[in-house]
N, C-alpha and C positions, 0 to 999 in steps of 0.2 A: 493625721487622725487615725483612730483605730478602725478596723474593718467592721462592717455591719454584723458579720458572723460572730465576732467577739461580743458585741452588745446582746445578740440573741442568746448566746450561751449564758451570759450573766443574768439575763432576765429569766431564763429557764431555771437556773440554779436558785434564784431568789423565790420563784414560784414553788419549786419543790420544797424549799426550806419552810415557807409559810404553810403549805399543805401538810407537811410532816408535823409542824407544831400544832395545827388544828386537830389533826388526827390523834396526836398524843393527848391533848386536852380532852377530847371526846372520850378517849379510852379511860383516862383517869376519872372523868365524871361518871362514866358507866360503872366503874368499880366502886366509887364512893356511894352512888345511888343504890347499887345492889346490896352492899353491906349495911347501909343506913336503913333500907327498907326491910332487910332480913332481920336486923337487930332491933327494929322498931324504935329508931332514934327519933326524938321529938323534933318538932319543926324548928325550934330555936337553935338546937345543936347542929342540925344538918345545914341550916342557913349559914351558920358561922363557918362550917367546914367548906361550903361552896364559896363563901367569901374569901377564904384563904386560897382556894384554887384560882379565883379571879385575880387576887393580888399577885400570886406567883406568876400567872401568865402576863400580867401587866409589867412585872418587874423584869422578867427574863425574855419576853418576846416584844410585843408592841400593843398599842391600844386596840387595833382591830382584832387581833386574836383574843385579847382579854374581853372585848365587847361581845364577840361571838360566844365566848365561854359563859359570860354573865346571862345572855339570853337563853342559852341551853340550861343553865342552872335554874333560872326562874321557871322554865318549862317543866323541869324535873320536880321542882318544889310543888308546882300546881298539880302535876299529874300523879305523883306518887305519895306526897305527904300532906296535901290539903284536901279536906272533904268537899265534895265527894271524890274519892280517889279514882284513878284511871279515867278521869274526865278533864278536858281542858275547859275551864271556865274561870277566867281571871276576873273575879268580881270582888274579892276581898281586898280592902285597901292595904293590908299588910303585904300582899304580893307586889303591889305597885311600889310600896316603900322599899321592899327588898330589891326590886329591879333598879330603882333610883340609886340605892346605896351601892349596888354592884357596879352600875355604870359610872357613878362619880368616883368610886374607888379605882376602877380601871383607868379612868381618865387621869386622875391625879397621880397615881403610882406610875403609869406609863410615861407621863410628862416628866416627872421627877427622875425616873430611870433614864429616859432619853437624854435629859439635861446632864445627868451625872456621867453617862457614857460619852456624851459629846465633850464634856470637860476633861474626862480622862483621856479621850482620844487626842484632844488639843494639847494636853500636857505631854502626852507621849510624842506627838508630832513636834512640839517645841523642843523637847529634850533631844529628840533625834536630830532636829535642825541645828541645835547648838553644837552637838557632836560633829555634825557634818561641816558646820562653819569653822569649828576649831581645826578640823582636818584640812580644810581648804586654806585657812590662814597659815597653818604650818607648812603646807606644800607651797604656798605662794612665796614664802621666805626662801625656799630652795629652788626657785625658778632660775633658769640659766639667763642671766642678764645680758649675755652676749648675743642672745637671739630675741626676736620680737616676742612680747608677752602674750599677744592675742591668741595664737594657736595653742600655747600651753594652757592658758586660762580656760579656753573653750573646752578642751578635752578634760581638764580637771573638774569643771563644773558639771559636765555631762556624766562623768564617771561617779563622782562622789554623791551627787544629788539624784542620780538615776533619771535625768531629764531626757525627754524625747529628742529635743534639738536645742542647740545653743548657737547664738550668733553674736559676735563682738566686733565693734567698729572702733579703731584707734585713729583719732584725728591727727596726732603727731606724725604717724607713719603713713597716714592716708590709705589704710588697708582694712579690709573686713575679713574676719576668720569665722568659719562655721564648723559645727560638729553635729552629728546626728542627721536625721532625715527631714528635709524641708520640702514643701510642695513647690510645684512649678510656679514661677513668677515671684518667688521669695528670695531670689538670689542676692538682693541688696537690701534686705529687710532692716538690718541694723543701721546701715548708712542712711536709709530713708527716715528711720526713727530719729537719728541725730539732726538731719536737715530740717525735719518738721518740728523738732523739739517737743515731741508728744510722748509723755510717759503715762501710759494707760494700760489697763488690763482688758483682755477679751475672754470672758468666761466660757463662751461657746467653744473656742479653740484651745482654751487653757494656755493662752499666750500672754506673757507679761513683758512690757517694754519699760526700760529705765534709761535715763541719761546718766552718764558718768561725770560726776562733778568733782573737780579738784582745782582749787585756786579761784580765780575770778570768773571762770565760765566752764562749760562742759568740755571734756576732753575726749568724749566718745559716747557710745551707746551700747546697751546690753539688751538682748531679746532672748527670753527663755520660754520654752514650751514644755509644760509638764505639770504635775500636781505639786506645785510649790506654793507656799503661803506668800502673801504680799510682803510681810516682814522679812522673810528669808530672802526674797528677791531684792529688797532694798539693801539688805546686808551684803548680798553678792555684788551689787552695783558699787557699794562703798569699797569693798575689797578689791574689785577690778580697777577702780579709779586709783586707789593707792598703789597698786602694782604698776600701773602705767606711769604714774608720777615717779615712782622709784626707778623705773627703767630710764625715764628721761634724765633724772639726776645722775644716774650712773653713766649715761651716754655723755653728758656734759663733762663729768669728771674725767672720763676716758679721753675725750677730745683735748681737755686742758693738759692732761698728762702727756699725751702724744705731742702736743705743741711744745711742752717744756722739754721733752726728750729731743725733738727736732732742733730746738734752739740750742740745747747743749751740744748736739752733734755739729751744728753749724759753727758754734764758737770753737769747738775742738778742731774742725777743719781749718778755720781761719788761723788758729794758733799754729797748727802744723805747717800750713802753707807759708806763713810768715817766717817761721824758723827755717824752712827749706830754702826760701828765697835769700835769706841773709847770707848763707854760705857762699853761693856764687857771686853775690854782690860784693862781699868782702874781698873775694879774689880779684874781681874786676877793679875795685877801688885800689887794692894793693898794687896791681899791675900798672894802672894808670899813674899812680903816684910814683912808682919806680921809673916809668918812662920819663916823667917830668924831671926826676932827680938825675937821670943819666945825661940829660942835655943832648947836644948835637942834633936838635930837631929844628926844622925850618919853622917859620912863623905859622904857616897853615897847619903843619903837623902839631905844633904846640897848642894851637887853638882847638884842634880836634881832640887831643888828649885831655886838655882842660875840660872840654865839654863832657867827655866820657866820665871824668872824675867827678864833676859836679852832679851829673845825672845819677851816677852810682850812689853818691852821698844822699841825694834826694830819695832814691828808691829805698835806701837803707832806712831813712827816716819814716817813709811810708810803711815799711814793714814793722817798725817800732810802733807806729800808730795802730796798725792792725792788731798787734799783740795786746796793746793797752785797751783797745776797743773790745776785744774778745774777753779780757778780764773784767772790764766794766759791766758787760752784759751778763756775765755769769756771777757777778758780785764777789769776785775773788781779788780785786785790786786792793792794795794796801796804800792808803793815803799818808804821805809824809808832810804834815802840815807845819808851816812856818810863817812868821810875819814877813810879808813881801811888800815892798814899795811898788805901788801901782804904776807910778810914772816911769820908774826905772825898768820895770818889766815890759811895759808897753813899748817904751823907746827901744829896748833891746830887740824885741820881736820885730818891730817895724824896720829897724836898721838891717836886721838879718834878711828880711824879705826884700828890702830895697836893694841891698848889695847883691842879692842873688839874681834879681830880675832887672836891676837898673831902672826901676820905676819909682818916681818921686811924687806920685799922686796921693799918697797917704799923709794926712795931717793929723797931729795929735794935739788935743787941747784939754788939759787937766787943771782945774782951778786950784785944787789943794795939792801942792807938790809933796806934802808929807803924808798923803793918804796911804795907809797900809791895810792889808787884809790878811787874815790867817787862812792860807790855802796851801795846796800842793803846787809848788812853783812850776815843775815840769808839765804837769797836767794843764794848768791854766795857760801856760805858754803855748802848748799845742792847740788849745781851743782858740786862743786869740789869733794864732797863725792861720788856722782854718777859716776863721771869720774874715781875716784880711784877704786871704786868697779868694774866698767867695765874693767879697765885695769888689775886689779888683777885676774879677772876671765879669762883673756886671757894670764896670766903669763907674764905681761909686766911691765916695769919700767917707771916712770914718771919723766921728768926733766922740770923744769920751769926756763926760763931765759928771757932776754930782747933783744935778738937778733932780727934783722929785718926780717929774713927769717928762715924757718923751716928746720930741718934736722933730719934724723933718726939716732940715736946713734948707734944702732945695730939692728939685726933682731927682737929682743924682746923688743923694747923700743918705746915710743911715746913721742914726744916733744910738750909741750904746751907753748904758749907765752902769756905774759901779757903785754900789752902796757899801758904806763902811759898817761892819758888823762888830 
């Protein structure tokens, strides 16, 4: 709030202005009376001249200055221009009529003048407010979205609208930012406004509180202290809400972009790792195959070399799966579709898995032996092999048929269905 000394200065300035206007009216009235009395102007003419003076005072000053001028004018009419002259005796009805006309003219003209001045001031204020709102909206588009919008908006509102103090609460970031001078105990004024959901004005302190609405509910609160109209503060709240919503959208887009870049980096690392592993695995497989071809190995040695060769082949297949998985996740895989017989493909995959592990627990049941699907054979074989390995690790059986709905054969079985497209 402003200091009492400032209010005293404003009061004194207003009193001096009113006193000066009254003295000026009195001086003009003296001059008119002097020339009117000297030139022997008749009562009707001097009355009209006094009326013009009253209208001028009502138009350019206020009702009270014009009312004082009308009283002085009637006194001059009675003293200098109504018989007997140089005597105060307001007995003629014309003098009362003149006083009534002067007072009514002062009242009407002053009210019209005040209304016109108020309308002009409001128009000027609205025009200035629109210019300020335009400047704020233009600056809000230039906000650094990499930083929280609260501090930037608070400083902009205070600077552009010349507000004494501004406080803004952002629910998404759970932070309050302030600019200007706030009294003690008003540290969380914007947060309290949001929690109480109270959008109100306090004329005594020139404080206006508004909720920031965006979407289904409020996203924060704005408190402004200064000589701002309610409409301007409403517009400020809307602009602040849009800026906060824009910051949230930018933040979501940035997170999505970072996640996409991280996924691309992970896929690139998997691709590079798989390629790097293939080279030594190929060397191990070549060496183990060479040892088997050389012969002259004892049975335990042959078993160990065979195990090394089989595991090298398996690791090589795993690397191939890693490469294919990385391509699938980045959308760069090229599918080679062909008509594939389901029974032949499943039997081939099952036999390969069984020969590798010596496990005969997988049973295949396909009702339609001629069932074909148009797919990528290698990719579907890899998927089936993975399913079989997962099922075998859980000690389950796999049944494939063409029934329209799934069923669980028993507690340790999984049913897969292949639809013909």
